[in-house]
C-alpha positions in Angstrom: 39.9 -15.1 37.1 39.5 -18.0 34.7 41.5 -21.1 35.4 42.5 -22.1 31.9 44.4 -25.4 31.6 47.5 -25.5 29.4 46.8 -27.9 26.6 48.4 -28.5 23.3 46.9 -26.1 20.7 45.0 -24.1 23.4 47.2 -21.1 24.4 45.8 -19.5 27.6 45.8 -16.0 26.3 44.0 -17.1 23.1 41.4 -19.0 25.0 40.8 -16.0 27.3 40.4 -13.7 24.3 37.9 -16.1 22.7 35.9 -16.3 26.0 36.0 -12.5 26.3 34.6 -12.1 22.7 31.9 -14.7 23.4 31.0 -12.9 26.7 30.7 -9.5 24.9 28.6 -11.1 22.2 26.1 -12.6 24.7 25.9 -9.3 26.5 25.2 -7.5 23.2 22.5 -10.0 22.2 20.8 -9.6 25.6 21.0 -5.8 25.3 19.5 -5.9 21.8 16.7 -8.1 22.9 15.7 -5.5 25.5 15.5 -2.9 22.7 13.7 -5.0 20.1 12.1 -8.5 20.7 13.7 -11.2 18.5 11.5 -12.1 15.5 9.0 -14.8 16.2 9.5 -18.3 14.6 8.4 -18.3 11.0 5.1 -19.5 9.7 4.9 -23.0 8.4 6.6 -23.6 5.1 5.0 -26.9 4.0 2.4 -26.5 1.2 -1.3 -26.1 1.8 -3.5 -28.8 0.4 -4.6 -28.3 -3.2 -7.4 -25.9 -3.9 -10.7 -27.8 -4.2 -12.4 -27.7 -7.6 -14.8 -24.8 -8.0 -18.0 -26.6 -8.4 -21.5 -26.8 -6.9 -21.6 -28.9 -3.7 -24.8 -29.3 -1.7 -24.3 -32.0 0.9 -25.9 -30.1 3.8 -29.7 -30.8 3.3 -30.9 -28.4 5.9 -28.9 -25.5 4.5 -29.8 -26.4 0.9 -33.5 -26.4 1.8 -33.3 -22.9 3.4 -31.3 -21.5 0.4 -33.5 -23.1 -2.2 -36.5 -21.3 -0.7 -34.7 -18.0 0.0 -32.9 -18.0 -3.4 -36.2 -18.5 -5.2 -38.0 -15.8 -3.3 -35.1 -13.3 -3.4 -34.7 -13.2 0.3 -31.0 -14.0 -0.2 -28.8 -13.1 -3.1 -25.1 -14.0 -3.0 -22.9 -17.0 -2.3 -22.4 -19.5 0.5 -19.5 -21.9 1.2 -19.1 -24.3 4.0 -16.0 -26.5 4.5 -14.8 -28.9 7.2 -11.2 -29.7 7.2 -10.2 -30.1 3.5 -13.7 -31.1 2.4 -16.2 -28.6 0.9 -19.6 -29.5 2.2 -21.5 -26.7 0.5 -20.9 -24.2 -2.3 -23.7 -22.4 -4.2 -24.7 -19.0 -5.4 -28.2 -17.4 -5.8 -29.7 -14.5 -7.7 -28.2 -11.9 -10.0 -24.7 -10.5 -9.8 -25.8 -7.5 -11.8 -29.5 -6.9 -12.4 -28.9 -4.0 -14.9 -26.6 -6.2 -17.1 -28.7 -9.4 -16.7 -25.6 -11.1 -15.3 -26.2 -14.1 -13.0 -24.2 -14.9 -9.9 -21.3 -17.4 -10.6 -19.3 -19.5 -8.1 -16.3 -17.2 -8.7 -18.1 -13.9 -8.6 -16.1 -11.2 -6.8 -17.7 -9.6 -3.8 -16.8 -6.4 -2.0 -15.6 -7.6 1.4 -16.0 -4.4 3.4 -14.7 -4.8 7.0 -13.7 -8.4 6.5 -10.7 -6.6 4.9 -9.5 -5.6 8.3 -7.9 -9.0 9.1 -5.6 -8.7 6.1 -4.3 -5.3 7.3 -3.9 -6.8 10.8 -2.0 -9.8 9.3 0.3 -7.4 7.4 1.3 -5.7 10.6 1.8 -9.0 12.3 3.9 -10.4 9.4 6.1 -7.3 9.7 6.5 -8.1 13.4 7.5 -11.7 12.5 10.1 -10.2 10.3 11.5 -8.1 13.1 10.6 -4.8 11.3 8.2 -3.6 14.0 6.5 -4.6 17.2 2.8 -4.1 18.0 4.0 -2.3 21.1 5.7 0.4 19.0 4.4 3.9 19.4 2.2 5.0 16.4 4.3 8.3 16.4 7.4 6.2 15.5 5.9 5.8 12.0 3.6 8.8 11.5 5.2 12.2 11.5 4.4 14.9 12.4 2.4 13.3 15.2 -0.2 14.9 17.4 0.8 15.2 21.1 -2.4 13.4 22.1 -1.2 10.3 20.1 2.0 9.8 22.1 0.6 7.1 24.3 -1.0 5.2 21.3 0.7 1.9 20.3 0.1 -0.1 17.2 -1.8 -2.7 19.3 -4.4 0.0 20.2 -5.1 0.6 16.5 -5.4 -3.1 15.9 -7.8 -3.7 18.8 -10.0 -0.6 18.4 -8.8 0.8 21.7 -6.9 3.9 20.5 -9.5 6.5 21.3 -9.1 8.2 17.9 -12.6 9.0 16.6 -13.9 6.8 13.9 -14.6 8.2 10.4 -18.3 7.9 11.0 -18.2 9.6 14.4 -16.9 12.9 12.9 -18.6 16.0 11.7 -19.1 16.1 7.9 -19.2 12.3 7.5 -21.8 12.6 4.8 -19.5 14.6 2.6 -16.4 12.6 3.4 -18.3 9.3 2.6 -18.6 10.3 -1.1 -15.3 12.2 -1.5 -12.3 10.2 -2.7 -9.2 10.5 -0.5 -5.6 9.4 -0.5 -4.1 7.6 2.5 -2.1 10.7 3.4 -5.3 12.8 3.4 -7.0 10.3 5.6 -4.1 10.5 8.1 -4.2 14.3 8.1 -8.0 14.1 8.7 -7.5 11.9 11.8 -4.9 14.3 13.2 -7.5 17.1 13.4 -9.6 15.4 16.1 -9.0 14.9 19.8 -9.2 11.5 21.5 -12.5 10.2 22.7 -10.9 8.3 25.6 -7.5 7.4 27.0 -5.8 4.7 24.8 -6.4 1.2 26.1 -9.3 2.1 28.5 -12.2 1.4 26.2 -13.0 -0.4 23.0 -14.9 1.4 20.1 -15.1 0.1 16.6 -12.7 2.2 14.5 -12.1 2.3 10.7 -9.8 5.3 11.1 -7.4 3.2 13.2 -7.0 0.6 10.5 -6.4 3.3 7.8 -3.5 4.5 10.0 -2.2 0.9 10.2 -2.2 0.9 6.4 -0.1 4.1 6.5 2.3 2.3 8.9 2.7 -0.6 6.5 3.4 1.8 3.6 6.0 3.7 5.7 7.9 0.5 6.7 7.7 -1.3 3.3 7.9 1.6 0.9 5.0 0.0 -1.0 1.4 0.7 -1.3 -0.6 -1.3 1.2 -2.5 -3.3 -1.5 0.7 -4.0 -3.4 2.2 -5.3 -0.2 -0.8 -7.5 0.5 -0.5 -9.0 -2.9 3.2 -9.7 -2.6 3.0 -11.0 1.0 -0.2 -13.0 0.9 -2.3 -13.1 -2.3 0.3 -14.2 -4.8 2.0 -16.8 -2.6 -1.4 -18.3 -1.7 -2.7 -18.2 -5.2 -5.5 -15.8 -4.4 -5.8 -14.4 -7.9 -9.4 -13.2 -7.3 -8.6 -11.0 -4.3 -7.4 -7.4 -4.4 -8.2 -3.7 -4.1 -11.8 -2.9 -5.1 -11.3 -0.6 -8.1 -14.7 -1.3 -9.5 -13.6 -3.8 -12.1 -16.0 -5.5 -14.5 -16.0 -8.9 -12.7 -17.4 -7.4 -9.5 -20.9 -8.0 -8.3 -23.1 -4.9 -8.1 -24.2 -4.1 -4.6 -27.9 -3.3 -3.9 -30.1 -1.9 -1.2 -33.8 -2.3 -0.5 -35.1 1.3 -0.8 -38.7 2.7 -0.8 -38.8 2.5 -4.6 -37.5 -1.1 -4.7 -34.1 -2.8 -5.0 -31.6 -0.1 -6.0 -28.0 -0.5 -7.2 -25.2 1.1 -5.2 -22.5 1.8 -7.7 -20.6 4.5 -5.9 -18.6 2.6 -3.4 -15.7 5.1 -2.9 -13.7 2.5 -1.0 -10.7 5.0 -1.0 -11.9 6.3 2.4 -11.7 2.8 4.0 -8.6 1.8 2.0 -7.1 -0.3 4.8 -10.3 -0.9 6.7 -12.7 -2.2 4.0 -11.5 -1.9 0.5 -10.8 -5.4 -0.7 -12.8 -7.8 -2.9 -12.6 -11.5 -3.0 -14.5 -14.7 -3.9 -15.8 -17.6 -1.8 -12.9 -19.9 -2.7 -10.2 -17.4 -2.3 -11.5 -16.7 1.2 -11.5 -20.4 2.0 -7.8 -20.5 1.0 -7.1 -17.5 3.3 -9.0 -19.1 6.2 -7.0 -22.4 5.8 -3.7 -20.5 5.6 -4.3 -18.2 8.5 -5.7 -20.6 11.0 -3.3 -23.5 10.1 -0.2 -21.4 10.7 0.9 -20.6 7.1 0.5 -16.8 7.3 1.9 -15.9 10.8 4.1 -17.3 13.5 2.4 -19.0 16.4 3.2 -16.0 18.6 1.7 -13.5 16.2 -1.3 -15.6 15.5 -2.1 -16.0 19.2 -1.9 -12.2 19.5 -4.3 -11.8 16.6 -7.0 -14.0 18.1 -6.5 -13.0 21.8 -8.9 -10.7 23.6 -7.5 -7.2 23.8 -10.5 -5.4 25.2 -10.3 -3.8 28.7 -11.4 -6.1 31.5 -14.3 -3.9 32.3 -15.8 -3.9 28.8 -19.5 -4.4 29.2 -21.7 -7.2 27.8 -23.4 -6.5 24.5 -27.2 -5.9 24.7 -27.3 -8.0 27.9 -25.4 -10.9 26.3 -21.7 -12.0 26.7 -19.6 -9.7 24.6 -17.3 -10.6 21.8 -13.6 -11.0 22.3 -11.7 -8.2 20.4 -8.7 -9.6 18.5 -6.6 -7.9 15.9 -9.0 -7.4 12.9 -11.1 -10.3 14.0 -13.5 -11.4 16.8 -14.3 -14.5 18.8 -17.7 -15.3 20.2 -20.2 -18.2 20.5 -22.4 -16.8 17.7 -24.7 -19.8 17.9 -26.2 -18.5 21.1 -27.9 -15.8 19.0 -30.1 -18.4 17.1 -32.6 -21.0 18.1 -32.0 -23.8 18.7 -28.8 -22.4 20.2 -25.3 -24.0 20.2 -22.2 -23.0 22.2 -19.2 -23.5 19.9 -16.9 -20.5 19.9 -16.3 -19.0 16.5 -13.5 -16.7 15.1 -15.3 -14.3 12.8 -15.8 -10.9 11.2 -18.6 -9.2 9.4 -18.6 -6.7 6.6 -21.1 -4.1 5.2 -20.5 -1.4 2.7 -22.2 0.1 -0.3 -24.7 -2.7 -1.1 -22.9 -5.7 0.4 -23.4 -7.7 3.7 -21.0 -10.5 4.6 -20.0 -12.8 7.4 -16.9 -15.1 7.5 -16.5 -17.4 10.5 -14.3 -20.3 11.6 -14.8 -22.9 14.3 -11.3 -24.1 15.4 -12.1 -27.2 17.3 -13.6 -29.0 14.2 -11.9 -26.8 11.6 -15.1 -25.6 10.0 -15.2 -22.5 7.8 -18.5 -20.8 6.8 -18.5 -17.9 4.3 -21.7 -16.0 3.4 -21.4 -13.1 0.9 -24.4 -11.1 -0.1 -24.7 -8.3 -2.6 -27.7 -6.8 -0.8 -26.9 -4.5 2.1 -30.3 -5.1 3.8 -30.0 -8.9 4.1 -28.2 -8.7 7.4 -30.4 -11.1 9.3 -30.5 -13.6 6.4 -26.7 -13.6 6.2 -26.3 -14.2 9.9 -28.9 -17.0 10.1 -27.4 -18.7 7.1 -23.9 -18.6 8.6 -25.1 -20.2 11.8 -27.2 -22.8 9.9 -24.2 -23.8 7.9 -22.0 -23.9 11.0 -24.5 -25.9 13.1 -25.1 -28.5 10.4 -21.4 -28.9 9.7 -20.8 -29.4 13.5 -23.7 -31.8 13.9 -25.7 -29.5 16.0 -29.5 -28.9 15.9 -30.4 -26.9 12.8 -31.3 -23.3 13.7 -34.5 -21.9 12.3 -34.6 -18.3 13.6 -32.4 -15.5 15.0 -33.0 -15.2 18.7 -34.5 -11.9 19.9 
């Protein structure tokens, strides 16, 4: 029993009633927190620094020398941007954007991002978590109905970290036909329901485009908007990313190419509808720089959600990759000391993702300790090694490390 003093203006019964209401309110809030975690603190609201002017910058002599040579010989076609803090250290493009039209590459040419797109879908899920509209621990079947019985243990975090066990698009029978056949998000979801799991959710990690397509369906179910409309409203418009969006084959896009037996061949049939939430975006060098700044400086997600995004979610017994330390599997993003794969090697950890689809080969990487961003976008699918080496040359030179000259074997 409460011992309530009799004081002027504080009737004991009134005080007891107020205390009872407060007690019930606290109990209710505790109970609600057990049902749904409270929304994380919001992302930073202060403005980002102004966008740098889109102009040629070539203050990294080692990288410039490499690219002057490779650009002249056609060993690299595309664009490269390196920034440290708020300063752009390098921005230049090489080769044709469209050989058939005679259109040269420009600093603001749009590139097909391929799987670099995954981090935007992951950020959409995490933004909805910050708003209290979902949790990454929610069952997938809470949002996708009817739901296969095998999917009952799958949580959204399994889709985000490639640990769901759902077979990837490319691991299914008939991939060759599906690759060239347009599909709606609903059709992609129904396709995924037809196949059993490859492993128990959370026990292995296996790269999975299908899982990210399902995440796109979750975003659409919760928001009532198309995924790409939501991305524009939540991220692209507020950040001023006017040259980023869904790859609908617009006229400002670079053409993708492949080195085939008969020579360099265009790859015009992208059909990104089948990777609509896993690889269907386009962007430019500078729009991606704005995204990297916003994401890693806390302007996109709360600290809690950002830490979840870049944490390692692979099972503890995940093996090394080709005899070398494995990458850390975040949500739509990886972390690894990529510089160990070149010579001379360097050990700085990098947060990164690659992308390859229909004539494009890309790598975007970020070194958090010195706030260095490197973006390499190529419109030639078969320039994988060049893209990787250039990314690590730009990173090493910006960090003050020895300049790498070859990819380690």
